[in-house]
VOKE-652328 format. One record per residue: z, x, y of N, C-alpha, C in turn. Coordinates in pm, 1 decimal, m for minus. Layout:
// residues N
> Z/X/Y/Z/X/Y/Z/X/Y
...
***
This chain:
// residues 249
> 13.2/76.3/m130.9/m12.0/16.2/6.3/6.2/60.7/110.2
> m58.9/71.1/238.1/m67.5/146.5/339.6/35.4/108.2/440.3
> 94.1/206.6/519.1/221.3/234.7/584.4/215.0/98.1/683.4
> 58.6/72.8/761.3/88.2/m31.7/826.5/105.8/m172.8/789.7
> 114.1/m193.9/656.9/137.0/m307.3/554.3/267.7/m321.6/569.6
> 364.9/m194.2/482.9/477.7/m210.8/472.1/555.6/m245.8/524.2
> 581.5/m233.7/643.5/727.0/m288.7/744.7/696.1/m428.1/767.3
> 597.5/m525.2/758.4/585.2/m642.5/735.5/604.1/m667.7/610.6
> 554.3/m629.4/515.9/581.6/m733.0/423.0/740.2/m663.0/340.7
> 805.3/m568.1/418.9/948.6/m553.4/381.6/1034.7/m640.2/467.4
> 982.0/m663.9/584.7/1053.8/m777.2/680.9/1018.3/m923.3/603.9
> 877.7/m970.3/590.9/830.9/m1099.4/500.4/928.7/m1101.2/383.5
> 1004.8/m1029.9/305.7/1067.9/m977.5/141.9/1221.6/m1013.8/187.7
> 1236.7/m936.1/278.5/1358.6/m953.2/331.3/1421.9/m1111.3/391.0
> 1333.1/m1179.6/488.0/1340.8/m1307.3/522.4/1338.8/m1406.1/416.4
> 1255.3/m1407.8/345.9/1211.1/m1512.8/197.2/1314.9/m1484.2/178.6
> 1393.2/m1356.1/68.5/1520.0/m1326.5/m2.6/1647.5/m1406.0/58.7
> 1646.2/m1381.3/199.1/1710.3/m1447.2/318.2/1744.2/m1581.4/240.2
> 1606.6/m1636.9/296.6/1623.8/m1788.7/299.5/1672.9/m1841.2/134.1
> 1635.8/m1738.5/29.3/1705.2/m1848.4/m72.7/1813.3/m1854.0/m111.5
> 1850.4/m1686.1/m14.7/2011.2/m1674.0/m14.0/2111.1/m1778.1/42.2
> 2088.4/m1857.4/133.9/2100.9/m1901.1/239.5/2210.1/m2025.2/205.4
> 2312.1/m1996.3/308.2/2361.9/m2145.4/289.4/2346.3/m2253.8/381.8
> 2327.8/m2362.0/297.8/2234.2/m2498.6/376.2/2332.5/m2567.3/454.7
> 2323.1/m2576.1/596.3/2375.0/m2642.6/671.2/2308.3/m2798.6/723.2
> 2326.3/m2907.2/720.9/2270.6/m3035.7/765.6/2362.2/m3118.3/829.4
> 2320.2/m3214.7/898.0/2404.1/m3329.4/953.4/2532.4/m3331.3/863.7
> 2538.2/m3394.0/767.7/2638.6/m3418.9/681.4/2758.5/m3326.7/659.7
> 2695.3/m3185.1/660.8/2827.9/m3125.7/643.5/2873.9/m3022.4/748.5
> 2820.7/m3077.2/867.2/2837.4/m2989.8/992.0/2953.5/m3083.6/1071.6
> 3030.5/m3027.8/1124.2/3063.4/m2850.6/1187.5/3090.1/m2785.1/1017.8
> 3030.2/m2693.8/1010.6/3046.5/m2600.9/871.1/3105.6/m2433.6/903.8
> 3228.8/m2405.3/864.1/3233.9/m2268.9/880.4/3137.8/m2191.3/784.7
> 3156.9/m2059.8/831.7/3038.4/m1956.5/743.6/3127.9/m1839.7/769.4
> 3106.9/m1757.4/658.2/3139.5/m1641.2/627.5/3041.7/m1490.9/742.4
> 3113.1/m1458.6/755.9/3016.5/m1350.8/869.3/2945.8/m1237.5/801.5
> 2803.7/m1227.7/849.2/2741.5/m1178.3/700.2/2642.8/m1280.6/653.3
> 2676.1/m1360.6/615.4/2612.7/m1470.8/516.2/2467.7/m1518.3/622.2
> 2360.1/m1561.5/528.1/2233.4/m1637.1/594.7/2273.6/m1763.0/568.3
> 2178.8/m1826.1/703.4/2236.0/m1984.6/700.3/2098.3/m2055.1/702.2
> 2083.3/m2165.2/680.8/1927.1/m2243.3/670.4/1986.9/m2369.1/757.5
> 1898.3/m2372.7/847.9/1964.1/m2529.3/890.4/1877.7/m2648.7/912.2
> 1931.7/m2706.7/864.1/1836.2/m2821.7/808.0/1839.1/m2938.1/870.2
> 1766.8/m3002.7/955.3/1788.4/m3132.0/1060.1/1788.1/m3251.7/975.4
> 1702.6/m3273.3/865.3/1685.4/m3375.7/809.0/1627.3/m3459.1/878.7
> 1486.4/m3437.9/928.5/1398.6/m3512.5/985.9/1334.3/m3638.4/936.4
> 1360.5/m3742.0/988.5/1284.6/m3854.6/940.0/1136.8/m3893.0/900.3
> 1077.7/m3751.5/1016.8/950.4/m3784.6/974.5/931.6/m3632.2/1014.5
> 787.8/m3605.0/991.3/709.9/m3522.2/1022.0/680.5/m3450.1/1155.4
> 772.9/m3356.9/1213.2/769.5/m3312.9/1372.7/657.5/m3243.2/1377.7
> 527.4/m3256.7/1496.5/487.1/m3117.7/1466.1/463.8/m3059.8/1575.8
> 566.2/m3083.1/1682.4/556.3/m2999.6/1796.5/725.1/m3016.9/1792.2
> 805.1/m2872.4/1852.5/911.1/m2869.2/1846.2/1013.5/m2723.7/1925.2
> 1135.1/m2743.3/1939.9/1186.8/m2610.4/1933.0/1362.0/m2626.1/1882.6
> 1363.1/m2508.2/1848.5/1521.1/m2493.5/1812.0/1609.3/m2409.0/1940.4
> 1695.1/m2457.4/1963.8/1775.0/m2404.3/2042.4/1944.6/m2357.8/2005.2
> 1995.8/m2249.4/2046.5/2144.9/m2184.0/2018.8/2255.8/m2216.9/2161.5
> 2302.7/m2320.2/2196.6/2383.0/m2334.0/2301.9/2245.9/m2393.2/2367.0
> 2268.4/m2295.6/2511.7/2165.5/m2329.0/2617.2/2007.8/m2233.7/2566.0
> 2026.4/m2126.8/2496.5/1941.9/m2034.4/2455.0/1797.9/m2096.2/2381.0
> 1707.2/m2021.1/2386.7/1555.8/m2096.4/2314.4/1602.7/m1985.2/2232.2
> 1590.9/m2086.5/2079.0/1557.8/m1973.0/1976.3/1382.3/m1936.0/1948.1
> 1338.0/m2064.6/1932.9/1183.2/m2066.4/1893.7/1146.0/m2219.1/1925.8
> 1013.6/m2196.0/1909.8/949.1/m2321.2/1940.4/815.4/m2311.5/1816.7
> 772.9/m2436.7/1819.2/660.5/m2442.5/1704.9/515.2/m2542.5/1762.0
> 452.4/m2534.9/1675.4/295.7/m2633.2/1727.4/264.6/m2624.7/1572.2
> 160.5/m2684.3/1576.2/78.5/m2705.9/1477.5/m17.6/m2575.9/1363.2
> 61.9/m2517.2/1290.4/17.0/m2385.3/1197.1/80.3/m2245.2/1280.2
> 193.2/m2303.9/1379.6/227.5/m2112.0/1386.1/369.8/m2185.3/1487.3
> 451.5/m2060.1/1502.2/556.8/m2052.4/1606.3/583.4/m1971.2/1661.7
> 701.4/m1958.3/1759.8/670.9/m1856.0/1852.8/832.3/m1804.5/1853.0
> 893.1/m1706.6/1810.6/1008.9/m1674.1/1809.0/1068.7/m1592.7/1987.5
> 1194.0/m1631.3/2027.3/1214.7/m1566.8/2135.1/1337.8/m1463.2/2118.0
> 1354.8/m1346.6/2174.3/1425.3/m1274.7/2190.6/1546.1/m1295.1/2200.6
> 1628.2/m1215.1/2139.9/1666.7/m1156.9/2042.2/1670.8/m1186.8/1871.6
> 1573.4/m1316.6/1834.2/1594.2/m1324.9/1750.3/1481.8/m1314.4/1662.7
> 1336.3/m1213.6/1723.7/1263.6/m1177.5/1644.4/1326.5/m1079.3/1479.5
> 1259.3/m1119.4/1377.5/1283.0/m1009.8/1265.6/1392.8/m1127.2/1200.9
> 1491.1/m1203.7/1225.4/1592.5/m1304.1/1214.8/1590.2/m1449.0/1172.1
> 1444.0/m1522.1/1182.3/1468.1/m1654.1/1170.7/1320.5/m1636.1/1070.9
> 1309.7/m1735.0/979.1/1220.3/m1810.7/885.4/1242.4/m1953.5/975.3
> 1140.5/m1974.6/941.7/1128.6/m2135.5/988.1/1011.7/m2193.2/930.1
> 1051.2/m2309.3/858.3/976.0/m2416.7/760.4/907.0/m2548.5/819.8
> 787.3/m2544.5/850.7/724.7/m2647.0/919.2/713.4/m2809.2/867.7
> 758.3/m2784.6/732.7/729.5/m2899.7/659.6/860.0/m3019.3/678.1
> 994.3/m2959.6/726.0/1107.1/m2995.2/735.6/1160.4/m2971.9/858.9
> 1109.0/m2859.7/954.8/1191.8/m2814.5/1033.7/1308.2/m2734.9/1038.1
> 1313.9/m2736.6/931.3/1438.0/m2647.1/907.0/1447.5/m2473.8/955.7
> 1536.8/m2418.3/976.8/1549.8/m2328.1/1015.1/1631.0/m2204.2/987.4
> 1579.3/m2125.4/915.5/1727.1/m2003.6/823.3/1707.6/m1876.0/933.6
> 1793.2/m1814.2/963.1/1912.4/m1709.2/1013.8/1930.3/m1634.3/940.6
> 1938.9/m1501.1/958.2/1988.0/m1380.9/916.4/2130.5/m1314.9/935.3
> 2183.2/m1285.0/853.8/2319.4/m1181.7/910.2/2403.9/m1242.8/994.9
> 2469.2/m1412.3/1022.6/2526.8/m1448.8/1108.2/2634.1/m1359.2/1129.8
> 2679.3/m1300.3/1266.1/2792.1/m1285.0/1322.9/2924.2/m1370.1/1392.0
> 3037.0/m1326.3/1397.9/3082.6/m1411.9/1508.9/2991.5/m1474.7/1644.5
> 2984.7/m1384.5/1688.0/2887.7/m1415.5/1794.3/2822.6/m1543.0/1771.9
> 2765.2/m1573.5/1687.5/2669.8/m1683.1/1640.1/2713.5/m1801.0/1606.3
> 2878.9/m1805.3/1619.0/2915.6/m1961.4/1641.4/2885.6/m2058.9/1721.1
> 2863.1/m2194.7/1758.2/2850.9/m2254.5/1823.5/2742.1/m2375.4/1773.9
> 2659.9/m2443.4/1840.9/2576.9/m2554.0/1853.8/2432.8/m2527.5/1857.7
> 2367.1/m2553.0/1740.3/2268.3/m2553.1/1724.9/2146.2/m2658.1/1737.9
> 2074.0/m2657.4/1800.4/2025.1/m2828.9/1867.9/1861.6/m2796.6/1803.1
> 1801.6/m2893.6/1754.4/1670.8/m2931.0/1689.9/1625.6/m3054.8/1823.3
> 1516.2/m3004.5/1864.2/1451.3/m3084.1/1921.8/1280.2/m3094.0/1890.6
> 1255.6/m3222.8/1862.6/1110.0/m3270.7/1842.4/1037.2/m3332.0/1917.8
> 930.6/m3281.4/1966.9/852.7/m3357.4/2086.3/779.5/m3427.3/2061.1
> 697.8/m3392.4/1968.7/587.9/m3488.8/1900.1/616.6/m3520.0/1743.3
> 554.3/m3620.0/1697.5/504.5/m3718.8/1748.7/573.3/m3814.9/1847.0
> 720.5/m3839.1/1815.8/831.9/m3889.6/1968.3/951.7/m3786.4/1926.5
> 995.5/m3818.0/1995.6/1119.7/m3738.3/2043.8/1216.3/m3761.4/1900.7
> 1299.1/m3658.4/1939.7/1382.2/m3590.5/1835.0/1496.9/m3568.8/1866.0
> 1620.5/m3545.6/1842.2/1735.2/m3490.2/1872.4/1851.7/m3445.3/1745.0
> 1882.6/m3318.5/1718.6/1979.4/m3286.8/1634.5/2089.7/m3211.9/1642.2
> 2183.4/m3183.8/1624.7/2290.1/m3068.4/1673.5/2371.0/m3030.2/1554.4
> 2374.2/m2919.5/1531.3/2451.1/m2863.3/1434.2/2523.1/m2764.1/1444.3
> 2637.4/m2767.8/1379.8/2765.8/m2668.4/1438.3/2807.3/m2638.4/1369.4
> 2819.4/m2464.7/1392.6/2891.4/m2355.6/1317.5/2978.1/m2268.6/1381.9
> 3098.2/m2218.4/1289.4/3183.3/m2130.4/1303.6/3161.5/m2068.8/1228.8
> 3152.1/m1904.1/1249.5/3123.4/m1766.7/1192.2/3280.6/m1737.7/1161.0
> 3311.7/m1715.8/1052.9/3436.5/m1628.4/1070.7/3499.9/m1507.1/965.5
> 3576.6/m1444.3/988.4/3593.6/m1333.9/903.3/3696.8/m1350.5/803.6
> 3656.5/m1334.2/675.6/3771.3/m1349.1/596.9/3896.4/m1276.6/642.0
> 4028.2/m1299.7/549.7/4174.9/m1256.7/554.5/4206.0/m1142.1/510.7
> 4225.1/m1064.3/578.8/4265.4/m913.1/466.1/4434.7/m837.1/537.4
> 4466.9/m779.7/483.7/4583.9/m693.2/543.2/4668.8/m764.7/571.9
> 4752.8/m857.1/495.5/4843.3/m922.5/538.6/4982.9/m932.3/500.2
> 5054.9/m864.5/634.3/5152.4/m772.7/561.7/5279.7/m842.5/674.3
> 5412.4/m842.4/587.3/5520.5/m863.6/677.8/5627.0/m787.5/713.9
> 5729.0/m817.1/815.8/5823.3/m714.0/852.0/5933.5/m750.5/875.2
> 6052.7/m751.3/818.6/6216.1/m844.2/828.9/6271.3/m746.4/923.4
> 6322.5/m796.5/1021.1/6460.3/m725.0/1102.4/6560.2/m695.6/1045.8
> 6589.7/m730.7/875.2/6724.0/m721.7/849.4/6731.2/m775.5/716.1
> 6779.2/m774.7/604.4/6771.5/m830.2/469.7/6932.8/m856.6/450.9
> 7032.0/m772.8/492.9/7141.3/m783.1/466.5/7224.0/m828.2/546.1
> 7270.6/m959.2/539.8/7281.3/m1072.8/682.7/7425.5/m1133.8/627.4
> 7527.1/m1146.2/773.8/7609.9/m1260.5/724.0/7607.0/m1364.9/759.4
> 7658.7/m1512.7/688.8/7658.1/m1623.6/650.7/7714.1/m1689.2/800.5
> 7600.7/m1780.9/918.2/7672.7/m1830.2/1018.5/7701.9/m1757.4/1126.2
> 7649.1/m1556.1/1135.5/7645.1/m1527.4/1193.0/7554.7/m1413.3/1222.6
> 7463.1/m1408.5/1180.2/7359.8/m1358.6/1212.2/7256.9/m1404.3/1224.5
> 7130.5/m1343.8/1278.8/6987.7/m1369.4/1284.5/6885.4/m1306.7/1236.2
> 6789.7/m1367.7/1170.8/6716.4/m1276.1/1118.3/6531.2/m1323.0/1199.7
> 6478.1/m1198.2/1175.6/6332.0/m1275.0/1268.7/6238.6/m1179.1/1176.9
> 6151.0/m1255.9/1121.3/6039.6/m1228.3/1011.1/5869.0/m1205.3/1083.5
> 5779.9/m1064.7/1123.6/5673.7/m1108.8/1195.9/5596.8/m1068.8/1070.4
> 5483.9/m1124.9/1109.9/5364.9/m1138.2/989.6/5244.8/m1065.1/1103.9
> 5129.9/m1013.9/1046.6/5058.4/m982.7/1068.8/4910.8/m976.7/987.7
> 4812.3/m1018.6/1058.6/4647.6/m983.9/921.7/4556.9/m965.6/1027.9
> 4439.0/m941.0/974.4/4271.1/m925.5/1025.8/4227.2/m1074.3/982.8
> 4132.3/m1088.9/1117.6/4047.6/m1230.3/979.2/4025.0/m1270.0/1119.3
> 3942.9/m1373.4/1145.7/3895.4/m1460.1/1265.4/3848.4/m1565.7/1219.8
> 3901.8/m1702.0/1242.9/4026.5/m1723.8/1303.7/4118.3/m1696.5/1241.4
> 4261.9/m1702.2/1289.9/4393.6/m1626.4/1230.8/4485.3/m1731.4/1206.8
> 4529.5/m1824.2/1131.5/4648.1/m1915.1/1124.6/4742.5/m1884.9/1033.4
> 4881.6/m1893.1/1058.7/4953.6/m1848.2/978.6/5080.3/m1995.5/928.2
> 5135.4/m1938.7/791.8/5194.3/m2051.7/729.2/5275.7/m1951.5/692.4
> 5436.5/m2004.5/657.9/5581.1/m1936.1/635.3/5607.9/m2025.3/536.0
> 5623.1/m1953.4/357.1/5654.2/m2011.2/239.0/5813.7/m1959.2/240.8
> 5914.5/m2063.9/186.6/6011.7/m2002.2/160.8/6032.8/m2113.3/m4.7
> 6033.4/m1976.4/m76.9/6000.1/m1987.9/m241.9/5889.8/m2117.8/m278.6
> 5891.5/m2204.6/m298.2/5764.2/m2275.4/m327.7/5746.2/m2358.5/m186.4
> 5822.4/m2370.6/m86.2/5827.8/m2452.9/m5.8/5754.9/m2422.3/171.8
> 5718.3/m2538.5/172.2/5647.2/m2439.8/313.8/5745.9/m2405.2/430.8
> 5775.0/m2372.6/510.2/5896.9/m2355.1/639.7/5837.4/m2434.6/714.3
> 5941.3/m2560.9/791.5/5942.0/m2626.4/904.5/6038.0/m2589.7/1012.0
> 5986.7/m2617.4/1166.1/6081.0/m2596.4/1248.9/6206.3/m2654.3/1226.2
> 6273.4/m2615.4/1267.5/6420.8/m2718.8/1302.1/6520.6/m2677.6/1399.8
> 6636.1/m2678.6/1400.7/6742.3/m2626.9/1527.2/6763.7/m2481.0/1486.4
> 6742.9/m2486.5/1389.9/6834.0/m2289.9/1343.9/6704.7/m2221.4/1315.5
> 6574.8/m2250.3/1252.6/6444.7/m2191.7/1243.3/6312.2/m2262.5/1331.5
> 6304.6/m2147.7/1406.3/6200.5/m2152.3/1537.0/6062.6/m2065.2/1482.7
> 5936.0/m2077.4/1548.0/5842.4/m2004.7/1511.6/5774.0/m1971.9/1684.7
> 5739.1/m1873.4/1732.5/5643.3/m1821.4/1838.6/5507.1/m1952.1/1826.8
> 5446.6/m1913.7/1958.4/5332.4/m2020.7/1997.2/5254.6/m1988.4/1849.2
> 5212.5/m1845.0/1820.4/5108.8/m1799.1/1746.1/5136.5/m1835.3/1570.4
> 5266.2/m1858.2/1541.5/5341.5/m1882.6/1444.7/5338.2/m1771.0/1320.5
> 5325.9/m1670.9/1408.0/5381.9/m1554.3/1300.5/5455.4/m1466.8/1330.4
> 5569.4/m1507.5/1414.8/5732.1/m1504.6/1381.5/5770.5/m1624.5/1354.5
> 5872.2/m1589.1/1286.0/5987.7/m1646.8/1241.1/6120.0/m1618.3/1266.0
> 6157.6/m1708.6/1326.8/6334.5/m1676.0/1351.2/6399.5/m1769.9/1273.4
> 6527.9/m1724.0/1236.2/6637.1/m1787.2/1162.4/6787.8/m1739.3/1242.8
> 6821.3/m1855.3/1295.0/6935.8/m1825.8/1400.2/7065.0/m1978.7/1369.9
> 7153.1/m1934.5/1325.0/7206.8/m1823.8/1233.3/7176.9/m1823.0/1065.5
> 7129.2/m1725.7/979.2/7096.1/m1752.7/856.4/7230.6/m1815.2/756.2
> 7186.4/m1899.4/696.0/7283.4/m1986.2/586.7/7272.1/m1946.7/462.4
> 7375.7/m1951.9/335.9/7339.3/m1944.1/219.3/7186.6/m2002.3/132.4
> 7147.2/m2066.9/234.9/7008.4/m2136.9/146.7/6907.5/m2069.1/189.4
> 6851.0/m1945.5/275.7/6820.5/m1862.1/337.5/6784.2/m1738.3/256.6
> 6770.1/m1753.1/155.4/6804.9/m1629.9/72.6/6630.3/m1582.9/31.0
> 6558.8/m1726.8/56.1/6447.3/m1673.8/m27.1/6407.5/m1697.7/m158.4
> 6296.5/m1624.2/m220.6/6195.2/m1533.2/m129.8/6122.8/m1620.9/m30.7
> 6045.7/m1552.1/91.3/6002.0/m1533.5/199.6/5864.8/m1504.8/181.6
> 5749.2/m1544.4/212.4/5638.4/m1467.0/221.8/5531.6/m1561.1/366.2
> 5442.4/m1473.0/370.8/5366.0/m1548.2/513.8/5211.7/m1551.6/400.6
> 5127.5/m1674.7/480.4/5049.6/m1678.9/459.3/4922.7/m1680.9/550.5
> 4844.7/m1580.6/571.1/4740.8/m1591.1/687.3/4612.4/m1687.0/617.7
> 4549.4/m1747.0/660.8/4442.5/m1810.0/636.3/4314.7/m1862.7/742.5
> 4223.9/m1894.1/726.5/4109.9/m1962.9/789.9/4057.0/m2062.5/689.0
> 3886.1/m2099.8/757.2/3833.7/m2156.4/657.7/3742.6/m2143.5/554.2
> 3756.6/m1987.8/520.5/3655.0/m1934.2/443.4/3774.1/m1845.4/344.6
> 3888.5/m1853.9/355.3/3987.9/m1750.3/250.9/4111.7/m1734.4/334.4
> 4195.1/m1698.7/239.6/4331.9/m1709.9/233.1/4373.5/m1590.6/214.1
> 4534.7/m1499.8/203.8/4594.0/m1409.4/169.6/4731.5/m1419.2/170.6
> 4805.0/m1427.4/63.5/4966.1/m1368.2/118.5/5007.8/m1268.8/111.0
> 5162.8/m1221.5/214.3/5174.9/m1123.1/201.2/5272.0/m1076.0/71.1
> 5345.1/m967.1/90.3/5452.7/m979.1/m23.8/5585.2/m1045.6/m4.7
> 5686.7/m1061.5/m133.3/5774.6/m1135.3/m73.1/5893.1/m1092.3/m28.0
> 5989.6/m1126.5/13.8/6115.8/m1078.9/56.8/6221.4/m1139.5/30.9
> 6348.7/m1085.9/5.1/6486.4/m1144.6/m45.4/6587.8/m1143.1/50.2
> 6610.1/m1196.8/72.1/6703.9/m1174.6/219.0/6894.2/m1205.5/123.2
> 6959.9/m1112.2/143.6/7082.7/m1111.1/63.4/7196.3/m1137.6/193.5
> 7271.8/m1270.0/164.1/7346.1/m1333.9/259.6/7482.9/m1342.4/189.1
> 7577.9/m1294.5/277.0/7754.2/m1249.9/233.4/7777.7/m1371.8/341.5
> 7949.7/m1410.8/286.8/7993.6/m1515.5/339.0/8046.9/m1420.8/456.7
> 8133.8/m1475.1/527.8/8180.1/m1431.1/672.8/8304.8/m1383.8/630.8
> 8309.1/m1241.5/682.7/8482.5/m1134.7/659.5/8566.5/m1227.8/727.8
> 8692.6/m1264.5/548.4/8802.5/m1326.3/624.0/8908.0/m1190.0/670.7
> 9032.5/m1231.4/667.1/9137.9/m1212.3/743.4/9204.3/m1088.5/611.7
> 9248.1/m933.4/706.6/9269.2/m896.7/595.4/9426.2/m943.1/524.5
> 9444.6/m957.7/401.1/9589.6/m992.6/341.7/9695.5/m906.4/342.0
> 9823.5/m967.2/404.0/9924.3/m874.0/380.2/9970.0/m760.0/267.0
> 9984.8/m641.4/329.4/10042.9/m559.1/251.2/10147.8/m459.7/272.7
> 10185.0/m381.8/129.9/10338.2/m317.1/144.2/10357.5/m244.3/252.8
> 10454.5/m186.8/280.1/10502.5/m73.3/339.9/10577.4/m8.6/311.5
> 10562.2/98.8/321.3/10615.0/257.7/267.6/10737.1/205.1/191.8
> 10853.9/120.5/277.5/10969.5/99.2/214.5/10968.1/m19.6/95.4
> 10843.7/m77.4/127.2/10847.9/m180.2/m27.8/10805.3/m298.2/49.9
> 10894.6/m338.9/158.2/10874.1/m470.7/218.7/10721.8/m521.2/289.9
> 10709.3/m644.6/317.0/10577.2/m672.0/367.1/10548.1/m679.2/506.9
> 10458.7/m632.1/520.5/10395.5/m627.7/654.4/10365.2/m781.8/711.3
> 10433.9/m830.7/820.3/10380.2/m956.7/891.5/10377.4/m975.6/1001.3
> 10229.6/m1027.5/1063.8/10195.0/m1056.9/1250.4/10303.0/m1056.6/1323.7
> 10262.4/m989.2/1395.3/10379.7/m971.0/1534.1/10454.3/m1109.8/1586.5
> 10354.7/m1224.8/1566.4/10438.4/m1315.3/1583.5/10483.8/m1397.5/1483.3
> 10469.1/m1345.0/1363.7/10592.9/m1378.2/1251.1/10680.4/m1298.4/1254.0
> 10701.5/m1167.4/1323.0/10828.7/m1132.4/1323.5/10900.2/m1138.6/1394.5
> 10825.3/m1230.2/1527.3/10900.8/m1312.4/1657.1/10985.1/m1386.6/1572.9
> 10916.9/m1477.3/1515.7/11015.7/m1599.9/1478.3/11101.3/m1586.2/1378.0
> 11076.6/m1454.0/1293.9/11185.8/m1407.2/1225.3/11295.0/m1366.5/1290.1
> 11265.9/m1295.6/1393.7/11407.9/m1232.2/1479.2/11480.6/m1345.6/1517.2
> 11419.3/m1420.4/1588.6/11466.3/m1531.1/1646.1/11535.6/m1630.4/1546.0
> 11509.8/m1665.7/1454.0/11593.7/m1742.9/1316.0/11702.1/m1643.0/1273.5
> 11701.7/m1540.5/1277.4/11822.8/m1448.6/1228.9/11927.1/m1460.2/1297.6
> 11877.1/m1437.4/1478.5/11974.0/m1424.1/1611.1/12028.6/m1566.6/1562.1
> 11940.9/m1699.6/1569.3/12025.3/m1811.2/1532.4/12110.3/m1860.2/1472.2
> 12067.9/m1794.0/1359.5/12212.3/m1790.6/1220.2/12289.9/m1713.3/1264.6
> 12289.9/m1593.6/1304.4/12394.1/m1492.3/1332.7/12547.9/m1567.0/1411.9
> 12452.0/m1620.5/1541.1/12529.8/m1688.7/1622.5/12615.8/m1824.8/1548.0
***
């Protein structure tokens, strides 16, 4: 094959494979969540054959077509494959910046309009949790658990054992819900606690953490003095002295 034909053929092969492996988005499953890097076919499900029309992304023109040919607008060259029979449009290698509304406008034989909405998302990874302390005193101490992860968009959920943690007077979240604060801890807060990072295309769990919750320290018990008598608190000693004085009198 001559060199001048190799590049166009490779591009044609790339677009054909991209169309075959593409995720199909129709009005029935729009809005749709797409994994970053995927190929997507936008299928407007036209009720009749559109001979003249255009595709837009938000306010930007992607391409327009007329009988027998179509024209692609920069920067979409080498990224699209258009099927004139059903007005479907395949775009390769979607990125986060490709999230938004895609509009198919039919001009002839009569007006037609269809909007498909896509959210391109990065799978969740590297979910990690840090805890301020694991040895705590009941009704006295506060614990803070902090969760971090990679992915776009990114939401968090906290698990205690097998139950989802919900907010209460003692249990609080920050706005992003990646920080959990329990103030004060009780014996029912031993866990195990874990954090779940998720979006519409994936989820991942952190490691689990157990909390060691002890009862509040009590006052020390009386102990013998070197002479064998029992030490008492000053208030009790004063009462005893007064009692002795009254008895002596």
